[in-house]
Structure formats: structure tokens, C-alpha cells
BALOBA-1460 file (C-alpha; in Angstrom, 3 decimals):
// residues 377
<rec num="1" residu="m" x="32.659" y="17.247" z="11.859"/>
<rec num="2" residu="t" x="29.665" y="15.616" z="13.586"/>
<rec num="3" residu="s" x="26.803" y="13.907" z="11.795"/>
<rec num="4" residu="q" x="24.511" y="16.764" z="12.850"/>
<rec num="5" residu="a" x="26.814" y="19.324" z="11.281"/>
<rec num="6" residu="c" x="26.969" y="17.279" z="8.088"/>
<rec num="7" residu="i" x="23.209" y="17.334" z="7.824"/>
<rec num="8" residu="i" x="22.473" y="21.005" z="8.291"/>
<rec num="9" residu="g" x="23.184" y="23.407" z="5.459"/>
<rec num="10" residu="t" x="23.972" y="20.887" z="2.718"/>
<rec num="11" residu="g" x="22.726" y="20.885" z="-0.850"/>
<rec num="12" residu="t" x="22.761" y="24.647" z="-1.479"/>
<rec num="13" residu="t" x="23.278" y="24.196" z="-5.221"/>
<rec num="14" residu="a" x="20.254" y="21.945" z="-5.485"/>
<rec num="15" residu="a" x="18.222" y="24.342" z="-3.350"/>
<rec num="16" residu="r" x="18.796" y="27.139" z="-5.874"/>
<rec num="17" residu="l" x="17.470" y="25.118" z="-8.772"/>
<rec num="18" residu="k" x="14.009" y="26.085" z="-9.915"/>
<rec num="19" residu="l" x="11.356" y="23.449" z="-9.363"/>
<rec num="20" residu="a" x="10.130" y="23.884" z="-12.938"/>
<rec num="21" residu="d" x="13.587" y="22.827" z="-14.081"/>
<rec num="22" residu="g" x="13.597" y="19.677" z="-11.988"/>
<rec num="23" residu="g" x="15.090" y="21.155" z="-8.836"/>
<rec num="24" residu="l" x="14.149" y="20.009" z="-5.350"/>
<rec num="25" residu="a" x="10.642" y="20.741" z="-4.163"/>
<rec num="26" residu="t" x="10.350" y="22.299" z="-0.718"/>
<rec num="27" residu="h" x="9.226" y="19.045" z="0.869"/>
<rec num="28" residu="e" x="12.291" y="17.261" z="-0.523"/>
<rec num="29" residu="y" x="14.653" y="19.379" z="1.584"/>
<rec num="30" residu="h" x="13.671" y="17.237" z="4.561"/>
<rec num="31" residu="w" x="15.387" y="14.239" z="2.986"/>
<rec num="32" residu="r" x="18.292" y="16.177" z="1.482"/>
<rec num="33" residu="d" x="19.187" y="17.532" z="4.924"/>
<rec num="34" residu="r" x="19.228" y="14.023" z="6.398"/>
<rec num="35" residu="q" x="21.008" y="12.217" z="3.554"/>
<rec num="36" residu="a" x="24.444" y="12.020" z="5.177"/>
<rec num="37" residu="w" x="23.002" y="10.856" z="8.490"/>
<rec num="38" residu="l" x="20.829" y="8.220" z="6.811"/>
<rec num="39" residu="r" x="23.895" y="6.900" z="4.998"/>
<rec num="40" residu="e" x="25.612" y="6.503" z="8.382"/>
<rec num="41" residu="q" x="22.565" y="4.590" z="9.576"/>
<rec num="42" residu="g" x="22.924" y="2.216" z="6.628"/>
<rec num="43" residu="y" x="20.480" y="3.651" z="4.070"/>
<rec num="44" residu="m" x="21.414" y="5.283" z="0.777"/>
<rec num="45" residu="l" x="19.082" y="7.752" z="-0.932"/>
<rec num="46" residu="r" x="18.997" y="8.329" z="-4.667"/>
<rec num="47" residu="p" x="21.640" y="10.781" z="-6.066"/>
<rec num="48" residu="r" x="19.021" y="13.542" z="-6.186"/>
<rec num="49" residu="y" x="19.226" y="13.962" z="-2.412"/>
<rec num="50" residu="r" x="23.001" y="13.905" z="-1.986"/>
<rec num="51" residu="p" x="24.903" y="17.117" z="-1.094"/>
<rec num="52" residu="d" x="27.078" y="16.971" z="-4.221"/>
<rec num="53" residu="w" x="24.200" y="16.295" z="-6.629"/>
<rec num="54" residu="k" x="24.510" y="17.861" z="-10.049"/>
<rec num="55" residu="p" x="21.487" y="17.368" z="-12.339"/>
<rec num="56" residu="s" x="22.407" y="14.976" z="-15.122"/>
<rec num="57" residu="w" x="20.451" y="16.902" z="-17.752"/>
<rec num="58" residu="l" x="22.316" y="20.207" z="-17.342"/>
<rec num="59" residu="g" x="24.409" y="20.973" z="-20.396"/>
<rec num="60" residu="t" x="22.549" y="18.383" z="-22.479"/>
<rec num="61" residu="a" x="19.520" y="18.437" z="-24.760"/>
<rec num="62" residu="k" x="17.551" y="16.319" z="-22.282"/>
<rec num="63" residu="y" x="14.578" y="17.513" z="-20.254"/>
<rec num="64" residu="h" x="14.610" y="16.790" z="-16.510"/>
<rec num="65" residu="r" x="11.549" y="14.521" z="-16.751"/>
<rec num="66" residu="d" x="13.529" y="12.239" z="-19.051"/>
<rec num="67" residu="c" x="16.172" y="11.666" z="-16.364"/>
<rec num="68" residu="e" x="15.911" y="9.465" z="-13.293"/>
<rec num="69" residu="d" x="17.324" y="12.141" z="-10.991"/>
<rec num="70" residu="g" x="14.783" y="14.662" z="-12.279"/>
<rec num="71" residu="l" x="11.790" y="12.837" z="-10.797"/>
<rec num="72" residu="i" x="10.243" y="14.762" z="-7.907"/>
<rec num="73" residu="t" x="9.052" y="12.695" z="-4.952"/>
<rec num="74" residu="l" x="5.365" y="13.519" z="-4.538"/>
<rec num="75" residu="w" x="4.799" y="12.428" z="-0.938"/>
<rec num="76" residu="p" x="6.534" y="14.726" z="1.580"/>
<rec num="77" residu="t" x="6.798" y="12.146" z="4.378"/>
<rec num="78" residu="v" x="7.803" y="9.071" z="2.338"/>
<rec num="79" residu="l" x="10.932" y="8.309" z="0.321"/>
<rec num="80" residu="d" x="12.588" y="5.234" z="-1.132"/>
<rec num="81" residu="a" x="16.102" y="4.159" z="-0.192"/>
<rec num="82" residu="r" x="18.464" y="1.207" z="-0.422"/>
<rec num="83" residu="r" x="19.770" y="-0.690" z="2.599"/>
<rec num="84" residu="l" x="23.540" y="-0.737" z="2.294"/>
<rec num="85" residu="s" x="24.077" y="-4.027" z="4.116"/>
<rec num="86" residu="d" x="22.281" y="-6.144" z="1.505"/>
<rec num="87" residu="g" x="20.960" y="-3.803" z="-1.197"/>
<rec num="88" residu="l" x="17.342" y="-4.280" z="-0.095"/>
<rec num="89" residu="p" x="14.992" y="-1.598" z="-1.522"/>
<rec num="90" residu="v" x="13.108" y="0.036" z="1.349"/>
<rec num="91" residu="m" x="10.754" y="2.906" z="2.069"/>
<rec num="92" residu="l" x="11.379" y="5.525" z="4.728"/>
<rec num="93" residu="k" x="8.473" y="7.283" z="6.422"/>
<rec num="94" residu="a" x="8.867" y="10.364" z="8.613"/>
<rec num="95" residu="i" x="6.387" y="10.388" z="11.507"/>
<rec num="96" residu="d" x="5.484" y="13.294" z="13.767"/>
<rec num="97" residu="t" x="5.117" y="11.478" z="17.077"/>
<rec num="98" residu="v" x="3.110" y="14.353" z="18.570"/>
<rec num="99" residu="i" x="0.425" y="14.156" z="15.890"/>
<rec num="100" residu="h" x="0.579" y="10.350" z="15.613"/>
<rec num="101" residu="p" x="1.780" y="9.129" z="19.029"/>
<rec num="102" residu="f" x="0.722" y="5.491" z="18.573"/>
<rec num="103" residu="e" x="1.938" y="4.681" z="15.053"/>
<rec num="104" residu="v" x="5.392" y="3.430" z="16.044"/>
<rec num="105" residu="e" x="4.072" y="1.532" z="19.057"/>
<rec num="106" residu="i" x="1.369" y="-0.277" z="17.077"/>
<rec num="107" residu="g" x="3.696" y="-0.942" z="14.153"/>
<rec num="108" residu="r" x="6.281" y="-2.474" z="16.463"/>
<rec num="109" residu="y" x="3.652" y="-4.622" z="18.129"/>
<rec num="110" residu="l" x="2.328" y="-5.946" z="14.819"/>
<rec num="111" residu="s" x="5.935" y="-6.566" z="13.679"/>
<rec num="112" residu="s" x="6.929" y="-8.290" z="16.913"/>
<rec num="113" residu="e" x="8.457" y="-11.753" z="16.791"/>
<rec num="114" residu="q" x="5.365" y="-13.358" z="18.306"/>
<rec num="115" residu="l" x="3.109" y="-11.969" z="15.571"/>
<rec num="116" residu="l" x="5.397" y="-11.522" z="12.572"/>
<rec num="117" residu="h" x="5.326" y="-15.148" z="11.430"/>
<rec num="118" residu="d" x="1.578" y="-15.634" z="11.777"/>
<rec num="119" residu="p" x="0.434" y="-16.347" z="8.177"/>
<rec num="120" residu="r" x="-2.649" y="-14.182" z="8.786"/>
<rec num="121" residu="n" x="-0.497" y="-11.133" z="9.507"/>
<rec num="122" residu="h" x="-0.891" y="-8.775" z="6.553"/>
<rec num="123" residu="c" x="0.503" y="-5.710" z="8.325"/>
<rec num="124" residu="v" x="3.589" y="-4.093" z="6.845"/>
<rec num="125" residu="h" x="6.773" y="-5.206" z="8.566"/>
<rec num="126" residu="m" x="8.474" y="-2.363" z="10.418"/>
<rec num="127" residu="l" x="12.160" y="-3.183" z="9.858"/>
<rec num="128" residu="e" x="13.649" y="-0.433" z="11.993"/>
<rec num="129" residu="v" x="12.768" y="2.816" z="13.756"/>
<rec num="130" residu="l" x="15.269" y="5.694" z="13.621"/>
<rec num="131" residu="r" x="15.223" y="8.806" z="15.806"/>
<rec num="132" residu="d" x="15.282" y="11.941" z="13.695"/>
<rec num="133" residu="p" x="18.611" y="13.756" z="14.297"/>
<rec num="134" residu="i" x="17.158" y="17.233" z="13.779"/>
<rec num="135" residu="d" x="13.608" y="17.188" z="15.148"/>
<rec num="136" residu="i" x="13.155" y="15.291" z="18.416"/>
<rec num="137" residu="k" x="9.411" y="15.053" z="17.774"/>
<rec num="138" residu="k" x="9.950" y="12.915" z="14.680"/>
<rec num="139" residu="s" x="10.903" y="9.337" z="13.960"/>
<rec num="140" residu="i" x="11.699" y="7.601" z="10.691"/>
<rec num="141" residu="i" x="10.389" y="4.094" z="10.185"/>
<rec num="142" residu="v" x="11.943" y="1.721" z="7.673"/>
<rec num="143" residu="m" x="9.675" y="-0.645" z="5.726"/>
<rec num="144" residu="p" x="10.044" y="-2.962" z="2.719"/>
<rec num="145" residu="l" x="9.363" y="-1.434" z="-0.683"/>
<rec num="146" residu="l" x="5.694" y="-2.075" z="-1.529"/>
<rec num="147" residu="k" x="3.430" y="-1.137" z="-4.422"/>
<rec num="148" residu="r" x="-0.161" y="0.054" z="-4.808"/>
<rec num="149" residu="f" x="-2.338" y="-3.059" z="-4.664"/>
<rec num="150" residu="g" x="-4.173" y="-2.329" z="-7.932"/>
<rec num="151" residu="n" x="-1.203" y="-1.524" z="-10.163"/>
<rec num="152" residu="p" x="-0.838" y="-3.406" z="-12.456"/>
<rec num="153" residu="e" x="-4.521" y="-4.171" z="-12.835"/>
<rec num="154" residu="f" x="-6.119" y="-7.462" z="-11.822"/>
<rec num="155" residu="q" x="-6.896" y="-9.774" z="-14.730"/>
<rec num="156" residu="t" x="-9.216" y="-12.488" z="-13.381"/>
<rec num="157" residu="f" x="-11.871" y="-13.004" z="-10.730"/>
<rec num="158" residu="g" x="-9.535" y="-15.512" z="-9.114"/>
<rec num="159" residu="e" x="-6.910" y="-12.820" z="-8.636"/>
<rec num="160" residu="v" x="-9.481" y="-10.539" z="-7.013"/>
<rec num="161" residu="v" x="-10.731" y="-13.363" z="-4.777"/>
<rec num="162" residu="a" x="-7.133" y="-13.888" z="-3.613"/>
<rec num="163" residu="f" x="-6.959" y="-10.195" z="-2.727"/>
<rec num="164" residu="f" x="-10.308" y="-10.277" z="-0.896"/>
<rec num="165" residu="k" x="-9.207" y="-13.343" z="1.045"/>
<rec num="166" residu="q" x="-5.977" y="-11.730" z="2.220"/>
<rec num="167" residu="a" x="-7.620" y="-8.388" z="3.010"/>
<rec num="168" residu="i" x="-10.290" y="-10.088" z="5.145"/>
<rec num="169" residu="e" x="-7.733" y="-12.361" z="6.760"/>
<rec num="170" residu="g" x="-5.442" y="-9.426" z="7.580"/>
<rec num="171" residu="l" x="-8.218" y="-7.368" z="9.149"/>
<rec num="172" residu="h" x="-9.369" y="-10.427" z="11.125"/>
<rec num="173" residu="f" x="-5.809" y="-10.761" z="12.431"/>
<rec num="174" residu="m" x="-5.722" y="-7.128" z="13.558"/>
<rec num="175" residu="h" x="-9.117" y="-7.308" z="15.236"/>
<rec num="176" residu="d" x="-8.180" y="-10.556" z="16.983"/>
<rec num="177" residu="h" x="-5.272" y="-8.624" z="18.496"/>
<rec num="178" residu="h" x="-7.555" y="-5.737" z="19.455"/>
<rec num="179" residu="v" x="-6.165" y="-3.299" z="16.892"/>
<rec num="180" residu="a" x="-8.531" y="-1.152" z="14.817"/>
<rec num="181" residu="h" x="-6.895" y="0.270" z="11.702"/>
<rec num="182" residu="r" x="-9.336" y="3.199" z="11.321"/>
<rec num="183" residu="d" x="-8.014" y="4.354" z="7.931"/>
<rec num="184" residu="i" x="-8.418" y="1.544" z="5.384"/>
<rec num="185" residu="s" x="-8.451" y="3.095" z="1.921"/>
<rec num="186" residu="i" x="-7.015" y="2.658" z="-1.543"/>
<rec num="187" residu="l" x="-3.849" y="4.415" z="-0.327"/>
<rec num="188" residu="n" x="-3.295" y="2.190" z="2.695"/>
<rec num="189" residu="v" x="-3.493" y="-1.290" z="1.181"/>
<rec num="190" residu="m" x="-0.418" y="-2.334" z="-0.768"/>
<rec num="191" residu="m" x="1.337" y="-5.422" z="-2.089"/>
<rec num="192" residu="d" x="4.766" y="-6.947" z="-2.214"/>
<rec num="193" residu="a" x="4.904" y="-7.066" z="-5.996"/>
<rec num="194" residu="t" x="8.517" y="-8.273" z="-6.095"/>
<rec num="195" residu="p" x="7.617" y="-11.768" z="-7.416"/>
<rec num="196" residu="m" x="5.837" y="-10.197" z="-10.403"/>
<rec num="197" residu="y" x="8.952" y="-8.253" z="-11.398"/>
<rec num="198" residu="s" x="11.479" y="-11.029" z="-11.860"/>
<rec num="199" residu="k" x="13.376" y="-9.045" z="-14.534"/>
<rec num="200" residu="g" x="13.914" y="-6.004" z="-12.337"/>
<rec num="201" residu="l" x="11.853" y="-3.859" z="-9.985"/>
<rec num="202" residu="w" x="9.739" y="-0.849" z="-10.837"/>
<rec num="203" residu="h" x="10.854" y="2.723" z="-10.214"/>
<rec num="204" residu="p" x="9.539" y="3.946" z="-6.831"/>
<rec num="205" residu="v" x="8.402" y="7.323" z="-8.200"/>
<rec num="206" residu="s" x="7.134" y="6.323" z="-11.652"/>
<rec num="207" residu="a" x="6.104" y="2.674" z="-11.439"/>
<rec num="208" residu="v" x="5.623" y="2.174" z="-15.193"/>
<rec num="209" residu="y" x="9.408" y="2.471" z="-15.592"/>
<rec num="210" residu="n" x="12.089" y="0.054" z="-14.464"/>
<rec num="211" residu="r" x="14.376" y="0.809" z="-11.548"/>
<rec num="212" residu="r" x="17.106" y="2.251" z="-13.776"/>
<rec num="213" residu="f" x="14.596" y="4.421" z="-15.638"/>
<rec num="214" residu="t" x="15.767" y="3.021" z="-18.968"/>
<rec num="215" residu="g" x="12.452" y="1.543" z="-20.133"/>
<rec num="216" residu="g" x="9.218" y="-0.040" z="-19.045"/>
<rec num="217" residu="a" x="9.022" y="-2.269" z="-15.986"/>
<rec num="218" residu="e" x="8.198" y="-5.763" z="-17.260"/>
<rec num="219" residu="h" x="5.991" y="-7.865" z="-15.041"/>
<rec num="220" residu="s" x="4.092" y="-11.143" z="-14.872"/>
<rec num="221" residu="s" x="0.482" y="-11.567" z="-13.787"/>
<rec num="222" residu="r" x="-0.638" y="-12.324" z="-10.242"/>
<rec num="223" residu="t" x="-1.774" y="-15.762" z="-11.390"/>
<rec num="224" residu="e" x="1.718" y="-16.570" z="-12.635"/>
<rec num="225" residu="r" x="3.470" y="-14.987" z="-9.667"/>
<rec num="226" residu="p" x="1.227" y="-14.917" z="-6.566"/>
<rec num="227" residu="i" x="1.814" y="-11.967" z="-4.260"/>
<rec num="228" residu="k" x="0.970" y="-10.919" z="-0.726"/>
<rec num="229" residu="y" x="-1.049" y="-7.843" z="0.266"/>
<rec num="230" residu="f" x="-0.397" y="-5.609" z="3.269"/>
<rec num="231" residu="y" x="-2.069" y="-2.936" z="5.343"/>
<rec num="232" residu="i" x="0.089" y="0.122" z="5.959"/>
<rec num="233" residu="d" x="-0.147" y="3.450" z="7.821"/>
<rec num="234" residu="f" x="-1.163" y="2.995" z="11.450"/>
<rec num="235" residu="g" x="-1.214" y="6.723" z="12.197"/>
<rec num="236" residu="l" x="-4.896" y="6.655" z="13.170"/>
<rec num="237" residu="s" x="-4.897" y="3.097" z="14.507"/>
<rec num="238" residu="r" x="-5.555" y="2.208" z="18.119"/>
<rec num="239" residu="r" x="-4.946" y="-0.872" z="20.240"/>
<rec num="240" residu="y" x="-7.535" y="-1.611" z="22.925"/>
<rec num="241" residu="d" x="-7.608" y="-3.546" z="26.170"/>
<rec num="242" residu="p" x="-10.496" y="-6.037" z="25.984"/>
<rec num="243" residu="a" x="-10.861" y="-5.754" z="29.767"/>
<rec num="244" residu="d" x="-12.175" y="-2.223" z="29.220"/>
<rec num="245" residu="g" x="-15.160" y="-3.515" z="27.258"/>
<rec num="246" residu="p" x="-16.214" y="-2.699" z="23.683"/>
<rec num="247" residu="p" x="-14.323" y="0.417" z="22.530"/>
<rec num="248" residu="r" x="-16.026" y="3.600" z="21.434"/>
<rec num="249" residu="e" x="-14.277" y="6.381" z="19.535"/>
<rec num="250" residu="l" x="-15.302" y="9.807" z="18.293"/>
<rec num="251" residu="p" x="-15.063" y="10.134" z="14.499"/>
<rec num="252" residu="i" x="-11.666" y="10.778" z="12.965"/>
<rec num="253" residu="r" x="-11.627" y="10.998" z="9.195"/>
<rec num="254" residu="g" x="-8.996" y="9.190" z="7.181"/>
<rec num="255" residu="g" x="-8.650" y="8.767" z="3.435"/>
<rec num="256" residu="d" x="-12.220" y="7.507" z="2.953"/>
<rec num="257" residu="k" x="-14.544" y="10.389" z="3.874"/>
<rec num="258" residu="s" x="-17.776" y="8.492" z="3.220"/>
<rec num="259" residu="v" x="-18.237" y="6.661" z="6.565"/>
<rec num="260" residu="p" x="-21.981" y="7.001" z="7.378"/>
<rec num="261" residu="e" x="-21.529" y="7.382" z="11.149"/>
<rec num="262" residu="f" x="-19.140" y="10.304" z="10.599"/>
<rec num="263" residu="q" x="-21.647" y="12.397" z="8.649"/>
<rec num="264" residu="e" x="-23.793" y="15.340" z="9.856"/>
<rec num="265" residu="d" x="-24.822" y="14.860" z="13.508"/>
<rec num="266" residu="g" x="-22.480" y="11.890" z="13.863"/>
<rec num="267" residu="y" x="-19.434" y="14.101" z="14.217"/>
<rec num="268" residu="d" x="-19.703" y="14.129" z="18.041"/>
<rec num="269" residu="v" x="-21.097" y="10.627" z="18.601"/>
<rec num="270" residu="a" x="-18.716" y="7.854" z="19.626"/>
<rec num="271" residu="s" x="-18.961" y="4.576" z="17.676"/>
<rec num="272" residu="d" x="-17.326" y="1.161" z="17.444"/>
<rec num="273" residu="p" x="-14.012" y="1.522" z="15.499"/>
<rec num="274" residu="f" x="-14.057" y="-2.164" z="14.581"/>
<rec num="275" residu="r" x="-17.417" y="-1.787" z="12.807"/>
<rec num="276" residu="t" x="-16.053" y="1.275" z="11.035"/>
<rec num="277" residu="d" x="-13.167" y="-0.883" z="9.763"/>
<rec num="278" residu="i" x="-15.786" y="-3.228" z="8.277"/>
<rec num="279" residu="y" x="-17.302" y="-0.321" z="6.364"/>
<rec num="280" residu="y" x="-13.891" y="0.795" z="5.134"/>
<rec num="281" residu="l" x="-13.052" y="-2.646" z="3.748"/>
<rec num="282" residu="g" x="-16.483" y="-3.141" z="2.198"/>
<rec num="283" residu="n" x="-16.374" y="0.271" z="0.557"/>
<rec num="284" residu="l" x="-12.877" y="-0.417" z="-0.780"/>
<rec num="285" residu="m" x="-14.208" y="-3.576" z="-2.451"/>
<rec num="286" residu="r" x="-17.249" y="-1.739" z="-3.779"/>
<rec num="287" residu="t" x="-15.492" y="1.294" z="-5.240"/>
<rec num="288" residu="t" x="-12.408" y="-0.497" z="-6.580"/>
<rec num="289" residu="f" x="-14.101" y="-3.499" z="-8.197"/>
<rec num="290" residu="f" x="-17.905" y="-3.490" z="-8.203"/>
<rec num="291" residu="e" x="-18.255" y="0.003" z="-9.660"/>
<rec num="292" residu="k" x="-15.616" y="-0.651" z="-12.324"/>
<rec num="293" residu="y" x="-16.167" y="-4.244" z="-13.466"/>
<rec num="294" residu="r" x="-19.070" y="-6.527" z="-14.304"/>
<rec num="295" residu="g" x="-19.778" y="-9.870" z="-12.683"/>
<rec num="296" residu="f" x="-19.387" y="-9.323" z="-8.934"/>
<rec num="297" residu="g" x="-22.947" y="-10.284" z="-8.072"/>
<rec num="298" residu="f" x="-21.659" y="-13.181" z="-5.958"/>
<rec num="299" residu="m" x="-20.273" y="-10.645" z="-3.431"/>
<rec num="300" residu="k" x="-23.115" y="-8.128" z="-3.625"/>
<rec num="301" residu="q" x="-25.032" y="-9.091" z="-0.479"/>
<rec num="302" residu="l" x="-21.971" y="-9.492" z="1.730"/>
<rec num="303" residu="v" x="-20.562" y="-6.104" z="0.777"/>
<rec num="304" residu="a" x="-24.008" y="-4.485" z="1.092"/>
<rec num="305" residu="d" x="-24.120" y="-5.728" z="4.684"/>
<rec num="306" residu="m" x="-20.604" y="-4.459" z="5.349"/>
<rec num="307" residu="v" x="-21.452" y="-0.906" z="4.256"/>
<rec num="308" residu="q" x="-24.811" y="-0.524" z="6.021"/>
<rec num="309" residu="d" x="-25.443" y="2.917" z="7.500"/>
<rec num="310" residu="d" x="-26.023" y="1.527" z="10.984"/>
<rec num="311" residu="p" x="-22.639" y="0.281" z="12.289"/>
<rec num="312" residu="e" x="-24.262" y="-2.177" z="14.698"/>
<rec num="313" residu="k" x="-25.936" y="-3.982" z="11.803"/>
<rec num="314" residu="r" x="-22.656" y="-4.652" z="10.047"/>
<rec num="315" residu="p" x="-21.149" y="-8.124" z="10.469"/>
<rec num="316" residu="t" x="-17.996" y="-8.642" z="12.507"/>
<rec num="317" residu="i" x="-14.840" y="-9.487" z="10.605"/>
<rec num="318" residu="a" x="-15.165" y="-13.105" z="11.793"/>
<rec num="319" residu="e" x="-18.646" y="-13.257" z="10.244"/>
<rec num="320" residu="v" x="-17.342" y="-11.639" z="7.066"/>
<rec num="321" residu="g" x="-14.649" y="-14.299" z="6.835"/>
<rec num="322" residu="t" x="-17.081" y="-17.180" z="7.350"/>
<rec num="323" residu="r" x="-19.521" y="-15.878" z="4.746"/>
<rec num="324" residu="f" x="-16.726" y="-15.154" z="2.270"/>
<rec num="325" residu="d" x="-15.389" y="-18.711" z="2.561"/>
<rec num="326" residu="k" x="-18.870" y="-20.097" z="1.808"/>
<rec num="327" residu="i" x="-19.159" y="-17.829" z="-1.233"/>
<rec num="328" residu="c" x="-15.766" y="-18.964" z="-2.536"/>
<rec num="329" residu="r" x="-16.691" y="-22.633" z="-2.265"/>
<rec num="330" residu="r" x="-19.603" y="-22.030" z="-4.637"/>
<rec num="331" residu="l" x="-17.506" y="-20.361" z="-7.344"/>
<rec num="332" residu="s" x="-16.656" y="-22.523" z="-10.351"/>
<rec num="333" residu="w" x="-13.125" y="-22.819" z="-11.682"/>
<rec num="334" residu="w" x="-14.324" y="-21.210" z="-14.904"/>
<rec num="335" residu="k" x="-15.683" y="-18.174" z="-13.070"/>
<rec num="336" residu="l" x="-12.395" y="-17.774" z="-11.247"/>
<rec num="337" residu="r" x="-10.461" y="-17.947" z="-14.533"/>
<rec num="338" residu="t" x="-12.805" y="-15.460" z="-16.212"/>
<rec num="339" residu="r" x="-11.405" y="-12.121" z="-17.319"/>
<rec num="340" residu="l" x="-12.473" y="-8.942" z="-15.551"/>
<rec num="341" residu="v" x="-14.612" y="-6.949" z="-17.973"/>
<rec num="342" residu="a" x="-14.699" y="-3.196" z="-17.421"/>
<rec num="343" residu="k" x="-18.163" y="-1.670" z="-17.578"/>
<rec num="344" residu="e" x="-17.118" y="0.871" z="-20.207"/>
<rec num="345" residu="e" x="-15.705" y="-1.738" z="-22.612"/>
<rec num="346" residu="t" x="-17.188" y="-1.700" z="-26.096"/>
<rec num="347" residu="g" x="-18.402" y="-4.867" z="-27.789"/>
<rec num="348" residu="l" x="-15.375" y="-4.893" z="-30.092"/>
<rec num="349" residu="e" x="-12.945" y="-4.452" z="-27.211"/>
<rec num="350" residu="r" x="-14.631" y="-7.251" z="-25.304"/>
<rec num="351" residu="a" x="-14.339" y="-9.627" z="-28.249"/>
<rec num="352" residu="v" x="-10.657" y="-8.873" z="-28.827"/>
<rec num="353" residu="f" x="-9.649" y="-8.987" z="-25.157"/>
<rec num="354" residu="s" x="-11.655" y="-12.143" z="-24.487"/>
<rec num="355" residu="t" x="-9.984" y="-13.962" z="-27.377"/>
<rec num="356" residu="m" x="-6.550" y="-12.996" z="-26.089"/>
<rec num="357" residu="h" x="-7.569" y="-14.038" z="-22.580"/>
<rec num="358" residu="f" x="-8.731" y="-17.468" z="-23.780"/>
<rec num="359" residu="f" x="-5.303" y="-18.369" z="-25.150"/>
<rec num="360" residu="w" x="-3.546" y="-16.920" z="-22.093"/>
<rec num="361" residu="t" x="-5.803" y="-18.969" z="-19.806"/>
<rec num="362" residu="a" x="-5.075" y="-22.132" z="-21.800"/>
<rec num="363" residu="k" x="-1.379" y="-21.696" z="-21.047"/>
<rec num="364" residu="l" x="-2.067" y="-21.242" z="-17.338"/>
<rec num="365" residu="v" x="-4.226" y="-24.361" z="-17.219"/>
<rec num="366" residu="a" x="-1.541" y="-26.317" z="-19.059"/>
<rec num="367" residu="k" x="0.942" y="-25.220" z="-16.397"/>
<rec num="368" residu="r" x="-1.548" y="-26.279" z="-13.695"/>
<rec num="369" residu="l" x="-1.434" y="-22.896" z="-12.036"/>
<rec num="370" residu="p" x="-4.218" y="-22.381" z="-9.434"/>
<rec num="371" residu="s" x="-7.124" y="-20.147" z="-10.380"/>
<rec num="372" residu="v" x="-6.864" y="-18.383" z="-7.000"/>
<rec num="373" residu="p" x="-3.189" y="-17.399" z="-6.664"/>
<rec num="374" residu="i" x="-2.255" y="-17.516" z="-2.965"/>
<rec num="375" residu="p" x="1.469" y="-17.182" z="-2.205"/>
<rec num="376" residu="s" x="3.169" y="-19.739" z="-0.012"/>
<rec num="377" residu="s" x="3.749" y="-18.596" z="3.574"/>
């Protein structure tokens, strides 16, 4: 029997299960129908997507949400897997090459040998591209397993400064290579959190649990285990030829719908995609940190300039980087070690958390750990 025949028509028992009882959701059939083929390509999916899957909770007193194989994958185009050759946890992403014709091309370029080892490269590494065996319009890209950049939460200003530094550096790298991301948002910036989880990785569907779904996923702080941040999802990205002059693009809305030049009459006016990237990054900083925590006055003017309504008045990413470096040089070690204080914290909570933070910080200082945790290249 051919691989194609193995793929089509499998998993009928799982298909009959009701979703409310932990059965496969409609969007999960895509992965179930490709499970055997993916295994031949060297990638193993979780038992939930295998043709012979039998729910572990049937015939027991357990509820499907208490079982690892009862967790429904929420994103229809993305699924975790394990590389059989070395056990590496990876993520698979299905791409419609008609809708997103440049994503594979740009991802391959940014993952090319000449760019991959540049320390400024904070673009997710595309490990492999597979041709979909059922739909010729689709490809499946293989990437390392990453995690949302803000989970677990940042603890100190130094940790946030390390994130800002890498995010600015990564965007500078892309712009230097004439690539505009065009969809920077909270969903498209992630981190390789592996160093933080030295006792075992998190579960890819429910990150508060460990990989085996037997308890919580224990982790260290970013200060103790510095990590690297990455831009993902190049579905709306474009690479330009500098010989053609400054690029201009009509608006295309990504995850962040607030871009000023895309509002009202701006819907049919072409603008500079690189300046739009500046807004995206500035707004990510503003909404994720400034609106949630106190004490970010030192970045207020820079971010205000990055999110100006007029794109031409925004600084370039090179200017952002220069100004950010000057700001960082003025920050004291104490400020960098200071705990992030949420705006909604009560006085009692602040006193308790600050006391705990003082003793934690003393341990870090005794270990001579840097206040701005940057991972080694």
C-alpha cells in the first residue's frame, strides 16, 4: 500500500467521537490524515493523531481534559511533533502557498547558511520544508518548538530590556536584508524557552503542564537561564530589491489592527512597510509592558516616536537601536534588578512581593548573574 493510500481514510473511530467528549475537532483531521506520511518523513505526532488511537479515558472514571491525549489542538495550521532521528521537539505549520506565496521563500532565505549564524538573526529557523502529499497547493514547514515570549511572565526590568534589545536587533537584521515582516504582534514573537525548563519541557497545548501531562512545568527565571527571542510567521512578509527604490505597499492587516496608516481613508494609500514595522514593534512594547506595569518612563519618548500617526515621522530601526543603546547605558544596576510592578497591584501585594523579590535578587547578585540576561551566541 502506498503512503498516499495510508493517509486517506484513516482514523474513522476517532472521527466518530464527539468533540464534547474529547474527540477530534474538524481542523484536527488535517493532521490525522497525514500522520502515517509524516512518520515516514521522520516526524511522530502525539498518539491522538494516529490511526489506531483509542482514547485513554474511555472505560475509566477520568474526564478527557484530565488526559494528555484529550487535549484539542487549538490552531488548525500548527501542530507539535517529535523528530524521530534525535527526539527533537518541533512544530509543524501547514501553509497554503497560493494565499501565502512568499512565506517559504523568505523563511528559507532567513534560514540560509549565510544568514543563520549571524548573532543578530532572530528569525525562526526553518529546519525543513515538506510538500503536502494530498494538497499540491500546501507545504508543511518544520520549526523548533518555541513558546509565547511573555509566558512565564517577566520579573525584572533587566529581563524586559534583554527582550527589547533582541527584538530591536532582530528587526534591524531583517530590514538590513530588505525584508519587512509586516505582521509583528504578540502572536508572532516567541522564545526558545528550553533553557528555562531544565527539568523537562512544557506541554505544547497546555504550557502550564509538563510534557508528560503529569504535573506543572517547573521553570527558572530568565535571569537565571537567559533565552533567545524569535520572530515567526512570514506569511505577510516581503523581500525587496533596493535597486527598485523605497518600497510602497497597500495596507494588509495582520494581528495588530491598530496601524494608523491603515485606518479610514488609508485603506487604498500605499505606505512604507518598514515604517509600519516600527509601529508594530513600538505598539507591542506599549501594550505588553507600558500599559500593564509601572516604571517604563525611560522608554516613553522612544516608543511614542515609534507609534506616531505619520509613518514618515517614525525613526528607522537603525535610529531606534542607537537611541535604545543610549537609554540602556543610563539605567542603573538597581533599576535593572527592580521587580516589575503591575498597575493593579494593591499596597499589601506590593509589600509582600517586593520582600520576596529582595531575597531572590540577593541570591542572583551573590551568583554574579548579569542584570540584563543575554544568552551566549
